[in-house]
N, C-alpha and C positions, 0 to 999 in steps of 0.2 A: 734688382738694380738695373739689369739690362732692359727689362720691360718698361721701367720708368723712363729710361733714356730714350727708348723707342717711342714711347707716348709723347715725350717732350719734343722729340724730333718731328713727329707727325703733326703736332699742334703748331709748331713753328712754321713748318712747310705749308700748312693750310693757311695760316695768317699771311705768309709771304706770297702765296699764290693769289689770294684775294687782292692784295696790294698790287701785285704784278698785273692782274687784269685791269685794275683801275688805272695803272700807269700806262698800259697799252692804249686804253680808251683816250686818255688825256693826250698821249703822244700822237695818236691818230688825228685828234682835233687840232693839235698844234701844227702838224704837218699840212693838214688841209688849209688851215688859216694862213700859214706861211706861203703856200703855193697860190692861194686866192689873192692875198695882198700883193704879192710881187706881180702877178699877171694884171690885175685890175689897176694897180698904181701906175704901171707902164701904160696901160690903156688910157687912163685919165690924163696923164702927161702928154700923150700923143694927141688926144682930142684938144687939150688946152693950147698946145703949141702949134699943131698942124704940121709938124715936121718930126720924123722918126728920130733923127739924130739929136735934135734939141730935146725931144721927149726923153731920150735916154739920159741926158745930162741932168734934166730936172728930176727924173726918177732917182738917180744916184744922189743928188743933192738932198732930197728928202730923207734918205736913209743914211746920210753921212755920219750922224752921231753914233749909230749902231755899227757901221762899218769901221769907224775909227776905233771904237772900243774892241771890236773883233780882232783887228790886226794888232793893236797895241797889246792885247791879251796874249796873242801868240808870241810877240816879241818879248814881253815881260817874263812869261813862263820859260821861254828858251834861255833867257839870260839867267834866271834863277837856277836852272838845272845845268848850266854850263855848256850850252849849245850855241854856236855862232849863227848870226842871222845877217841877211843882206838889207838892202834899202827897202823901206816900207812904201808900197804903192797904194794910193787911194783914188786914183782916177779910173773911171769905168772903161773896160776894155772888152770888146766882143771876142768870144772864143767859141769854138765848136759850133759854128753855124749861127744860130739865133740866141745862144746863151750869152749872158753879159756878166763878166767878172767885175765886181764892185771894188775889190781890194785884194792885195796879195803881199806876203812877206816871205822871201826866200829863207829857208831854214836848212842848216847843214844836216846831212844824213846822220842818224844816231841809232841807239838801241830802241827796242820796242817799248820799254817802260817810259823813257824820256819822250819818245815820239808820241806816245799815247797822252802823256800829260800836256804836251804842247798842243796837240790836236783838241784836247778837251778844255783848254784854257778859256776860249770865248764863252763856252757854256758855264764854266765856273764863275768867271768874273761878271758875265752878264747876269747870272742868277743872283749874285751878291748885290749888284746894282738894282735889280728889280725888287729884291727883298727889302732893301733899304727904302726905296720909293714906296712900295706897298705898305710897309709898316709905318712910315712917318707921314705919308700923304693920304693914302687910300684906306688905311685901317683895315686892310684885307684880312688879317687873322680873325678879327672880331666878326666880320661878315661871314666868312667861311664857317666859323664856329656856330653861328646862328643857323646857317643852312644845314650843317651836319646834325643839329638838334631838331630840325624840322620847324624852326621858328621863322617862318617866311616874313611875318610882319616886322620882326626885329631886323632881319636882313635887309628888307626894303627900306626901313628907316635909316639903317646904316648907309645904304647906297645913296639915299637922298642927301644925307649929311655930307658924304664924300663929294657929291656933285657941287656943293657949295664952297669947296675949298678954293683958296686963291690960286689963280692961274691953273685951274684943273686941266684944261685942254693941253697946256704945255706939257704937263706931267704925263697925260695919256699918250701924247705924241712920243715922248721920250721912251716910255715903256714899250710902245709899239715898235719904234725904230730899233731898240735894243733886242726885244724878243724875236723880231723877225730877221735878225742878222746873227743871232748867237748860236743857232743850230749848226753843228759841225758839217762841213762839206765832205765830199768823197775823199779828197786828199787828206783831210783832218783825221779820218777814222781808219786810214789804211793799216795802222799798226794794231788796232783794237782786236781783231780776230785772233792774232797770234798771242797777244797778252791774255785774252780770255782763255785760250787753250792752255797756256802755262799755269794760270791761276786754277783752272779746273784740275790739272794734274796734281798740283800741290795740295789742293783740298782733298782729293781722292787719297793721296798718300797719307795725309794726316789722319783721315778717317780709318785707314787700314791699320795704322800703328796705334790706334786707340785715342785719337785726339778728338773724338766726337763731342765730349763735354766742353772742351775748350772752344770748339767751333760754335756750339750752341750758345755759349755765354758771350762769345766775342764777335765772330764774323756774322752770325745770324742776327744778332742784335743790331750790329752796325748796318747790315743790309736792310733790315726792317725800318730803321729810322730814316735811312737814305731814301727808301721807296716812298715813305709817307711824306717826306719833305718835298720830293719831286712831284708827287701827285698834287700837293697843296700849291706848289709854285706854278705848275702847269695850268691848273684850274684857275688860279688867280690871273695869270697872264691872258688866258682865253677870255675871261669875263671883262677884263679891262680893255681888251682889243675890240670887243663887240660894238661899242658906240662909234669908234673910229671907222670900223668896217661899214656900219650903216650909213655914216656920213659920206664915205667914199663911194658907196653904191649909188646913193641919191645924186651925188655930184656927177657921176658918170652918166646917169640917165638924163640929167638936165643938159649936159654938154652934148650928148648924142642928139637930143631934140633940137638944140640950138644950131649945131653944125650940120644936121641932116645926115650924119654918118652913124652907122650902127656896127659896133664891134662884135666879132665872133672869136672866141678863144678855143684853140685846138689843143 
């Protein structure tokens, strides 16, 4: 019996480790894409306006749908868990030198569980929004399923079909605006390390008192499903963002040639 449980544990850990590696790769791509978009979008708006202040406002205006969802998600989650909030701010504000804060909602100090939920709210609600758009407009699950099976022709045909959808670029823009503003900020994740430590202690205690089977059937299964879901979501977001990134890059090069100004990013 004990050997069977150990074998099941090792098999589950192996599966989760594979998914975790995939998740880290996807997260790395998303973080790179997020950094790239914010830098180059500000650069394009500067080239377009010829003024750094106007460029900041244009940059903030482009991302406004995502910023609005981000801050409303914080406010909604805080309300649901019974934490008081202050006035929601949506105007861009320079902070810490060259950094630009696109939005902010003051939240009352609370325990690590509720603080973690409030911090994760933009990722949760942003993911829901992207999943709805991906399923209803982009047929993302079908394309990813074709790719996972190695059927490149079917995936390419699905992509061509998606590009014929009505108002396709509006939906691409919305997905990009949401996905590039839903990642948690430093202030959003301040309670996560403490919560992870508590969860680790609880899991360790359960394993010590013989709760291994319960963990395997419950927590492990939940984590596996969650990892798969985030990998699929992250890959979908990255693929949808690629056409917009290409258009933004070409626009930047055209504006640089017209203006005779060449940007350098540090």
